TIKE-321072 format. One record per residue: y, x, z of N, C-alpha, C, O, CB in turn; residue in one letter; residue number from 0. Coordinates in pm, whole numbers, padded with zeros to 5 digits. Glycine has a CB too. Layout:
REM residues N
+--------+--------+--------+--------+--------+--------+--------+--------+--------+--------+--------+--------+--------+--------+--------+------+-----+
!    n_y !    n_x !    n_z !   ca_y !   ca_x !   ca_z !    c_y !    c_x !    c_z !    o_y !    o_x !    o_z !   cb_y !   cb_x !   cb_z ! rest !  nr !
+--------+--------+--------+--------+--------+--------+--------+--------+--------+--------+--------+--------+--------+--------+--------+------+-----+
!      Y !      X !      Z !      Y !      X !      Z !      Y !      X !      Z !      Y !      X !      Z !      Y !      X !      Z !    A ! NUM !
...
+--------+--------+--------+--------+--------+--------+--------+--------+--------+--------+--------+--------+--------+--------+--------+------+-----+
END
This chain:
REM residues 107
+--------+--------+--------+--------+--------+--------+--------+--------+--------+--------+--------+--------+--------+--------+--------+------+-----+
!    n_y !    n_x !    n_z !   ca_y !   ca_x !   ca_z !    c_y !    c_x !    c_z !    o_y !    o_x !    o_z !   cb_y !   cb_x !   cb_z ! rest !  nr !
+--------+--------+--------+--------+--------+--------+--------+--------+--------+--------+--------+--------+--------+--------+--------+------+-----+
! -00118 !  00084 !  00000 !  00000 !  00000 !  00000 !  00125 !  00088 !  00000 !  00134 !  00186 !  00074 !  00000 ! -00095 !  00122 !    M !   0 !
!  00218 !  00051 ! -00084 !  00341 !  00128 ! -00094 !  00429 !  00104 !  00029 !  00438 ! -00008 !  00079 !  00418 !  00091 ! -00222 !    Q !   1 !
!  00491 !  00210 !  00076 !  00584 !  00198 !  00188 !  00714 !  00137 !  00139 !  00772 !  00185 !  00041 !  00610 !  00335 !  00254 !    N !   2 !
!  00760 !  00035 !  00205 !  00887 ! -00026 !  00169 !  00962 ! -00065 !  00295 !  00902 ! -00085 !  00401 !  00866 ! -00148 !  00078 !    T !   3 !
!  01092 ! -00075 !  00282 !  01175 ! -00119 !  00392 !  01138 ! -00263 !  00429 !  01131 ! -00298 !  00547 !  01326 ! -00108 !  00356 !    M !   4 !
!  01115 ! -00347 !  00328 !  01084 ! -00486 !  00357 !  00953 ! -00499 !  00435 !  00944 ! -00580 !  00527 !  01075 ! -00567 !  00227 !    S !   5 !
!  00853 ! -00419 !  00401 !  00726 ! -00422 !  00474 !  00746 ! -00375 !  00618 !  00691 ! -00434 !  00711 !  00620 ! -00334 !  00403 !    R !   6 !
!  00823 ! -00268 !  00636 !  00850 ! -00217 !  00769 !  00919 ! -00323 !  00854 !  00886 ! -00341 !  00971 !  00935 ! -00090 !  00761 !    M !   7 !
!  01016 ! -00393 !  00795 !  01088 ! -00496 !  00871 !  00998 ! -00615 !  00906 !  01012 ! -00675 !  01013 !  01208 ! -00545 !  00791 !    L !   8 !
!  00905 ! -00648 !  00817 !  00808 ! -00754 !  00847 !  00725 ! -00717 !  00971 !  00704 ! -00800 !  01059 !  00714 ! -00780 !  00726 !    E !   9 !
!  00680 ! -00594 !  00976 !  00599 ! -00548 !  01089 !  00681 ! -00548 !  01217 !  00635 ! -00595 !  01321 !  00544 ! -00407 !  01062 !    I !  10 !
!  00804 ! -00496 !  01210 !  00890 ! -00494 !  01328 !  00914 ! -00636 !  01378 !  00906 ! -00662 !  01498 !  01023 ! -00424 !  01297 !    I !  11 !
!  00945 ! -00727 !  01288 !  00971 ! -00866 !  01327 !  00848 ! -00929 !  01392 !  00860 ! -00993 !  01497 !  01013 ! -00949 !  01204 !    K !  12 !
!  00733 ! -00912 !  01332 !  00610 ! -00970 !  01386 !  00579 ! -00915 !  01524 !  00546 ! -00990 !  01616 !  00493 ! -00944 !  01291 !    A !  13 !
!  00589 ! -00783 !  01539 !  00558 ! -00721 !  01668 !  00661 ! -00757 !  01774 !  00626 ! -00777 !  01890 !  00549 ! -00570 !  01652 !    E !  14 !
!  00787 ! -00765 !  01736 !  00890 ! -00798 !  01835 !  00878 ! -00943 !  01880 !  00904 ! -00975 !  01996 !  01030 ! -00773 !  01777 !    S !  15 !
!  00838 ! -01032 !  01788 !  00817 ! -01171 !  01828 !  00703 ! -01184 !  01928 !  00710 ! -01266 !  02020 !  00789 ! -01258 !  01704 !    E !  16 !
!  00600 ! -01105 !  01911 !  00488 ! -01106 !  02005 !  00533 ! -01065 !  02146 !  00487 ! -01120 !  02246 !  00377 ! -01012 !  01957 !    K !  17 !
!  00624 ! -00968 !  02151 !  00667 ! -00916 !  02281 !  00785 ! -00992 !  02339 !  00818 ! -00975 !  02457 !  00703 ! -00771 !  02269 !    S !  18 !
!  00849 ! -01076 !  02258 !  00965 ! -01149 !  02305 !  01094 ! -01070 !  02300 !  01197 ! -01116 !  02350 !  00941 ! -01194 !  02443 !    G !  19 !
!  01089 ! -00951 !  02241 !  01208 ! -00867 !  02229 !  01274 ! -00896 !  02096 !  01208 ! -00897 !  01992 !  01172 ! -00716 !  02243 !    V !  20 !
!  01405 ! -00919 !  02098 !  01478 ! -00941 !  01973 !  01523 ! -00807 !  01918 !  01589 ! -00729 !  01987 !  01600 ! -01037 !  01994 !    K !  21 !
!  01488 ! -00781 !  01791 !  01523 ! -00656 !  01726 !  01615 ! -00689 !  01608 !  01587 ! -00780 !  01530 !  01396 ! -00578 !  01679 !    V !  22 !
!  01723 ! -00614 !  01597 !  01815 ! -00632 !  01484 !  01841 ! -00495 !  01423 !  01877 ! -00400 !  01492 !  01948 ! -00700 !  01530 !    E !  23 !
!  01824 ! -00486 !  01292 !  01847 ! -00360 !  01222 !  01990 ! -00363 !  01169 !  02033 ! -00460 !  01107 !  01743 ! -00338 !  01107 !    V !  24 !
!  02062 ! -00253 !  01193 !  02201 ! -00245 !  01149 !  02220 ! -00120 !  01064 !  02140 ! -00027 !  01067 !  02297 ! -00243 !  01270 !    K !  25 !
!  02330 ! -00122 !  00988 !  02365 ! -00006 !  00907 !  02503 !  00044 !  00948 !  02588 ! -00032 !  00993 !  02362 ! -00041 !  00755 !    K !  26 !
!  02521 !  00173 !  00930 !  02649 !  00235 !  00960 !  02747 !  00205 !  00847 !  02710 !  00212 !  00730 !  02634 !  00387 !  00981 !    R !  27 !
!  02871 !  00173 !  00880 !  02973 !  00146 !  00779 !  03100 !  00225 !  00811 !  03116 !  00281 !  00919 !  03004 ! -00006 !  00772 !    V !  28 !
!  03188 !  00228 !  00711 !  03315 !  00299 !  00731 !  03291 !  00446 !  00754 !  03214 !  00510 !  00682 !  03391 !  00240 !  00848 !    G !  29 !
!  03359 !  00500 !  00854 !  03345 !  00642 !  00884 !  03228 !  00670 !  00978 !  03215 !  00780 !  01032 !  03474 !  00695 !  00945 !    N !  30 !
!  03142 !  00569 !  00998 !  03024 !  00587 !  01081 !  03040 !  00539 !  01223 !  02946 !  00547 !  01303 !  02986 !  00728 !  01083 !    G !  31 !
!  03160 !  00488 !  01257 !  03185 !  00441 !  01393 !  03139 !  00298 !  01416 !  03120 !  00255 !  01530 !  03331 !  00451 !  01423 !    D !  32 !
!  03120 !  00223 !  01307 !  03085 !  00081 !  01319 !  02949 !  00054 !  01257 !  02905 !  00124 !  01166 !  03193 ! -00007 !  01253 !    A !  33 !
!  02883 ! -00048 !  01308 !  02753 ! -00091 !  01257 !  02757 ! -00240 !  01231 !  02816 ! -00316 !  01307 !  02639 ! -00055 !  01357 !    Y !  34 !
!  02692 ! -00281 !  01121 !  02679 ! -00424 !  01092 !  02533 ! -00451 !  01058 !  02461 ! -00362 !  01013 !  02773 ! -00467 !  00974 !    I !  35 !
!  02488 ! -00576 !  01079 !  02349 ! -00609 !  01046 !  02323 ! -00590 !  00895 !  02410 ! -00617 !  00812 !  02316 ! -00754 !  01088 !    P !  36 !
!  02204 ! -00545 !  00863 !  02166 ! -00535 !  00722 !  02140 ! -00674 !  00668 !  02111 ! -00767 !  00744 !  02042 ! -00444 !  00703 !    I !  37 !
!  02150 ! -00688 !  00536 !  02120 ! -00816 !  00472 !  02010 ! -00795 !  00368 !  01960 ! -00683 !  00351 !  02247 ! -00877 !  00405 !    D !  38 !
!  01972 ! -00901 !  00300 !  01863 ! -00893 !  00202 !  01893 ! -00793 !  00090 !  01802 ! -00724 !  00043 !  01837 ! -01031 !  00141 !    D !  39 !
!  02019 ! -00784 !  00049 !  02054 ! -00689 ! -00056 !  02033 ! -00545 ! -00010 !  01990 ! -00460 ! -00089 !  02199 ! -00710 ! -00099 !    D !  40 !
!  02063 ! -00517 !  00116 !  02039 ! -00383 !  00170 !  01891 ! -00348 !  00167 !  01854 ! -00235 !  00133 !  02093 ! -00372 !  00313 !    D !  41 !
!  01808 ! -00443 !  00202 !  01664 ! -00421 !  00203 !  01613 ! -00400 !  00060 !  01532 ! -00311 !  00036 !  01591 ! -00541 !  00270 !    V !  42 !
!  01660 ! -00482 ! -00034 !  01618 ! -00468 ! -00173 !  01660 ! -00332 ! -00229 !  01583 ! -00269 ! -00301 !  01678 ! -00580 ! -00259 !    K !  43 !
!  01781 ! -00288 ! -00196 !  01827 ! -00157 ! -00242 !  01742 ! -00046 ! -00183 !  01704 !  00048 ! -00254 !  01975 ! -00137 ! -00205 !    K !  44 !
!  01711 ! -00055 ! -00055 !  01628 !  00047 !  00009 !  01489 !  00050 ! -00054 !  01434 !  00157 ! -00078 !  01616 !  00020 !  00161 !    A !  45 !
!  01431 ! -00068 ! -00081 !  01299 ! -00074 ! -00146 !  01305 ! -00009 ! -00285 !  01218 !  00069 ! -00321 !  01251 ! -00221 ! -00158 !    D !  46 !
!  01410 ! -00042 ! -00361 !  01427 !  00012 ! -00496 !  01442 !  00164 ! -00491 !  01376 !  00235 ! -00566 !  01549 ! -00051 ! -00566 !    F !  47 !
!  01528 !  00212 ! -00402 !  01550 !  00356 ! -00390 !  01422 !  00430 ! -00354 !  01393 !  00536 ! -00410 !  01657 !  00385 ! -00285 !    D !  48 !
!  01345 !  00374 ! -00262 !  01220 !  00438 ! -00222 !  01120 !  00439 ! -00337 !  01052 !  00539 ! -00360 !  01160 !  00365 ! -00101 !    L !  49 !
!  01112 !  00327 ! -00409 !  01020 !  00320 ! -00523 !  01057 !  00423 ! -00629 !  00969 !  00488 ! -00686 !  01020 !  00178 ! -00583 !    K !  50 !
!  01185 !  00439 ! -00655 !  01229 !  00537 ! -00754 !  01198 !  00680 ! -00708 !  01152 !  00762 ! -00787 !  01379 !  00522 ! -00782 !    M !  51 !
!  01222 !  00708 ! -00582 !  01194 !  00842 ! -00528 !  01044 !  00872 ! -00537 !  01005 !  00980 ! -00580 !  01242 !  00854 ! -00382 !    R !  52 !
!  00961 !  00775 ! -00497 !  00816 !  00796 ! -00503 !  00769 !  00813 ! -00647 !  00683 !  00897 ! -00675 !  00742 !  00679 ! -00437 !    E !  53 !
!  00824 !  00733 ! -00738 !  00787 !  00744 ! -00879 !  00825 !  00880 ! -00933 !  00745 !  00946 ! -01000 !  00853 !  00633 ! -00962 !    T !  54 !
!  00948 !  00923 ! -00906 !  00993 !  01053 ! -00956 !  00905 !  01166 ! -00903 !  00867 !  01256 ! -00978 !  01139 !  01077 ! -00918 !    F !  55 !
!  00874 !  01162 ! -00774 !  00790 !  01268 ! -00716 !  00652 !  01271 ! -00780 !  00598 !  01378 ! -00806 !  00776 !  01249 ! -00565 !    E !  56 !
!  00596 !  01153 ! -00805 !  00463 !  01146 ! -00867 !  00468 !  01193 ! -01012 !  00382 !  01269 ! -01055 !  00408 !  01002 ! -00859 !    R !  57 !
!  00567 !  01147 ! -01086 !  00575 !  01178 ! -01229 !  00616 !  01323 ! -01254 !  00573 !  01383 ! -01353 !  00673 !  01084 ! -01296 !    I !  58 !
!  00697 !  01379 ! -01167 !  00747 !  01515 ! -01190 !  00635 !  01618 ! -01196 !  00655 !  01726 ! -01252 !  00844 !  01553 ! -01080 !    S !  59 !
!  00520 !  01588 ! -01142 !  00408 !  01682 ! -01140 !  00321 !  01673 ! -01267 !  00232 !  01755 ! -01288 !  00323 !  01656 ! -01018 !    K !  60 !
!  00347 !  01573 ! -01351 !  00264 !  01552 ! -01470 !  00306 !  01643 ! -01585 !  00421 !  01686 ! -01593 !  00272 !  01407 ! -01515 !    L !  61 !
!  00210 !  01673 ! -01674 !  00246 !  01746 ! -01796 !  00341 !  01660 ! -01880 !  00343 !  01537 ! -01867 !  00119 !  01784 ! -01878 !    P !  62 !
!  00418 !  01724 ! -01966 !  00520 !  01657 ! -02045 !  00464 !  01541 ! -02129 !  00530 !  01438 ! -02145 !  00588 !  01757 ! -02136 !    I !  63 !
!  00343 !  01557 ! -02182 !  00283 !  01451 ! -02264 !  00255 !  01327 ! -02179 !  00274 !  01214 ! -02224 !  00152 !  01502 ! -02330 !    E !  64 !
!  00210 !  01349 ! -02057 !  00182 !  01236 ! -01968 !  00311 !  01170 ! -01921 !  00315 !  01049 ! -01900 !  00098 !  01282 ! -01848 !    E !  65 !
!  00417 !  01250 ! -01903 !  00547 !  01192 ! -01869 !  00594 !  01099 ! -01980 !  00642 !  00989 ! -01954 !  00652 !  01304 ! -01845 !    K !  66 !
!  00579 !  01145 ! -02104 !  00620 !  01064 ! -02219 !  00538 !  00935 ! -02225 !  00593 !  00828 ! -02249 !  00605 !  01144 ! -02350 !    A !  67 !
!  00407 !  00946 ! -02205 !  00322 !  00827 ! -02207 !  00360 !  00730 ! -02095 !  00363 !  00609 ! -02116 !  00174 !  00867 ! -02193 !    A !  68 !
!  00390 !  00784 ! -01978 !  00433 !  00700 ! -01866 !  00563 !  00629 ! -01900 !  00577 !  00509 ! -01877 !  00450 !  00785 ! -01738 !    F !  69 !
!  00659 !  00703 ! -01956 !  00788 !  00643 ! -01991 !  00770 !  00529 ! -02090 !  00830 !  00423 ! -02074 !  00881 !  00750 ! -02050 !    A !  70 !
!  00687 !  00551 ! -02191 !  00663 !  00445 ! -02290 !  00592 !  00325 ! -02228 !  00627 !  00210 ! -02258 !  00580 !  00499 ! -02406 !    L !  71 !
!  00495 !  00350 ! -02142 !  00422 !  00240 ! -02078 !  00515 !  00157 ! -01989 !  00508 !  00034 ! -01989 !  00304 !  00295 ! -01994 !    A !  72 !
!  00601 !  00225 ! -01914 !  00696 !  00153 ! -01828 !  00798 !  00076 ! -01911 !  00837 ! -00035 ! -01874 !  00767 !  00250 ! -01733 !    M !  73 !
!  00842 !  00136 ! -02022 !  00935 !  00065 ! -02110 !  00870 ! -00062 ! -02165 !  00931 ! -00169 ! -02166 !  00981 !  00156 ! -02227 !    R !  74 !
!  00746 ! -00050 ! -02210 !  00675 ! -00166 ! -02264 !  00654 ! -00272 ! -02156 !  00669 ! -00392 ! -02182 !  00540 ! -00123 ! -02322 !    D !  75 !
!  00620 ! -00228 ! -02036 !  00603 ! -00323 ! -01924 !  00736 ! -00391 ! -01892 !  00740 ! -00511 ! -01864 !  00548 ! -00251 ! -01798 !    A !  76 !
!  00846 ! -00314 ! -01898 !  00978 ! -00372 ! -01875 !  01012 ! -00474 ! -01982 !  01068 ! -00580 ! -01951 !  01084 ! -00263 ! -01872 !    G !  77 !
!  00979 ! -00444 ! -02106 !  01004 ! -00540 ! -02215 !  00927 ! -00670 ! -02192 !  00979 ! -00779 ! -02216 !  00964 ! -00478 ! -02351 !    N !  78 !
!  00804 ! -00657 ! -02146 !  00723 ! -00777 ! -02118 !  00785 ! -00859 ! -02005 !  00797 ! -00981 ! -02017 !  00578 ! -00736 ! -02080 !    E !  79 !
!  00825 ! -00793 ! -01897 !  00891 ! -00865 ! -01786 !  01020 ! -00931 ! -01833 !  01053 ! -01042 ! -01790 !  00920 ! -00769 ! -01668 !    R !  80 !
!  01093 ! -00863 ! -01921 !  01219 ! -00918 ! -01973 !  01192 ! -01044 ! -02054 !  01262 ! -01144 ! -02040 !  01292 ! -00813 ! -02060 !    F !  81 !
!  01087 ! -01039 ! -02140 !  01051 ! -01159 ! -02219 !  01013 ! -01276 ! -02128 !  01035 ! -01392 ! -02162 !  00934 ! -01127 ! -02314 !    R !  82 !
!  00956 ! -01243 ! -02012 !  00918 ! -01346 ! -01915 !  01036 ! -01391 ! -01829 !  01020 ! -01475 ! -01740 !  00806 ! -01295 ! -01825 !    E !  83 !
!  01155 ! -01335 ! -01854 !  01278 ! -01363 ! -01780 !  01270 ! -01318 ! -01633 !  01340 ! -01372 ! -01547 !  01309 ! -01513 ! -01785 !    A !  84 !
!  01184 ! -01220 ! -01607 !  01176 ! -01159 ! -01473 !  01262 ! -01033 ! -01479 !  01210 ! -00922 ! -01489 !  01025 ! -01127 ! -01429 !    D !  85 !
!  01393 ! -01053 ! -01473 !  01487 ! -00945 ! -01499 !  01487 ! -00838 ! -01390 !  01507 ! -00720 ! -01421 !  01624 ! -01002 ! -01512 !    Y !  86 !
!  01464 ! -00876 ! -01267 !  01459 ! -00776 ! -01159 !  01340 ! -00682 ! -01182 !  01353 ! -00560 ! -01171 !  01448 ! -00845 ! -01019 !    R !  87 !
!  01224 ! -00739 ! -01213 !  01106 ! -00656 ! -01239 !  01126 ! -00570 ! -01364 !  01084 ! -00455 ! -01367 !  00980 ! -00743 ! -01255 !    A !  88 !
!  01191 ! -00627 ! -01466 !  01218 ! -00551 ! -01589 !  01306 ! -00431 ! -01557 !  01279 ! -00320 ! -01604 !  01286 ! -00641 ! -01695 !    A !  89 !
!  01409 ! -00452 ! -01479 !  01498 ! -00342 ! -01442 !  01423 ! -00232 ! -01368 !  01444 ! -00114 ! -01393 !  01614 ! -00394 ! -01356 !    L !  90 !
!  01334 ! -00271 ! -01276 !  01255 ! -00171 ! -01204 !  01166 ! -00092 ! -01299 !  01153 !  00030 ! -01286 !  01169 ! -00239 ! -01096 !    E !  91 !
!  01105 ! -00160 ! -01395 !  01019 ! -00092 ! -01492 !  01100 !  00004 ! -01578 !  01058 !  00117 ! -01602 !  00946 ! -00194 ! -01582 !    M !  92 !
!  01218 ! -00040 ! -01624 !  01302 !  00047 ! -01705 !  01347 !  00169 ! -01624 !  01349 !  00281 ! -01676 !  01425 ! -00030 ! -01757 !    Y !  93 !
!  01383 !  00148 ! -01499 !  01426 !  00260 ! -01414 !  01310 !  00359 ! -01395 !  01331 !  00480 ! -01398 !  01476 !  00207 ! -01276 !    A !  94 !
!  01189 !  00308 ! -01374 !  01073 !  00396 ! -01361 !  01048 !  00471 ! -01491 !  01006 !  00587 ! -01490 !  00948 !  00316 ! -01321 !    Q !  95 !
!  01073 !  00404 ! -01603 !  01056 !  00469 ! -01734 !  01144 !  00593 ! -01745 !  01102 !  00695 ! -01798 !  01088 !  00371 ! -01847 !    S !  96 !
!  01265 !  00583 ! -01696 !  01358 !  00696 ! -01702 !  01305 !  00815 ! -01623 !  01332 !  00930 ! -01658 !  01494 !  00655 ! -01649 !    V !  97 !
!  01231 !  00787 ! -01516 !  01172 !  00897 ! -01438 !  01079 !  00983 ! -01522 !  01062 !  01102 ! -01494 !  01095 !  00842 ! -01318 !    C !  98 !
!  01020 !  00925 ! -01625 !  00928 !  00999 ! -01711 !  00995 !  01074 ! -01823 !  00928 !  01142 ! -01901 !  00828 !  00906 ! -01769 !    G !  99 !
!  01128 !  01063 ! -01835 !  01197 !  01124 ! -01948 !  01239 !  01269 ! -01925 !  01296 !  01331 ! -02014 !  01318 !  01044 ! -01981 !    L ! 100 !
!  01212 !  01322 ! -01810 !  01252 !  01459 ! -01778 !  01191 !  01558 ! -01876 !  01081 !  01607 ! -01854 !  01211 !  01495 ! -01634 !    D ! 101 !
!  01261 !  01586 ! -01983 !  01213 !  01682 ! -02081 !  01116 !  01626 ! -02183 !  01074 !  01698 ! -02274 !  01150 !  01795 ! -02012 !    G ! 102 !
!  01080 !  01498 ! -02171 !  00984 !  01439 ! -02263 !  01054 !  01397 ! -02393 !  01169 !  01355 ! -02391 !  00914 !  01319 ! -02197 !    A ! 103 !
!  00982 !  01410 ! -02504 !  01032 !  01364 ! -02632 !  00970 !  01228 ! -02659 !  00849 !  01214 ! -02670 !  00998 !  01464 ! -02746 !    Q ! 104 !
!  01057 !  01127 ! -02669 !  01012 !  00989 ! -02693 !  01056 !  00947 ! -02832 !  01171 !  00967 ! -02871 !  01069 !  00891 ! -02586 !    I ! 105 !
!  00963 !  00888 ! -02906 !  00995 !  00836 ! -03040 !  01005 !  00686 ! -03039 !  01031 !  00625 ! -03142 !  00892 !  00880 ! -03142 !    N ! 106 !
+--------+--------+--------+--------+--------+--------+--------+--------+--------+--------+--------+--------+--------+--------+--------+------+-----+
END
């Protein structure tokens, strides 16, 4: 299972409800002196950033030919999600495709 902020928050929420302790996750804002509660967009961004980092780390170790194949496969998967009007998934696939372009020649 992939590590995600959303999964971590689900676990924290479930465990805190069992214990009766209220847990609230906050983010630092401004010059770092203030904190505000995170929202769904913050969680989605954290999940996306983590997925991109994990994808880049995994793909960076591949030979150039496999990077190119990965990039094309992710582009095609993104096109399919786009045709299905699943634009968020399409964007994630396209972003992952870019991870495979490091030095790869795509036709």
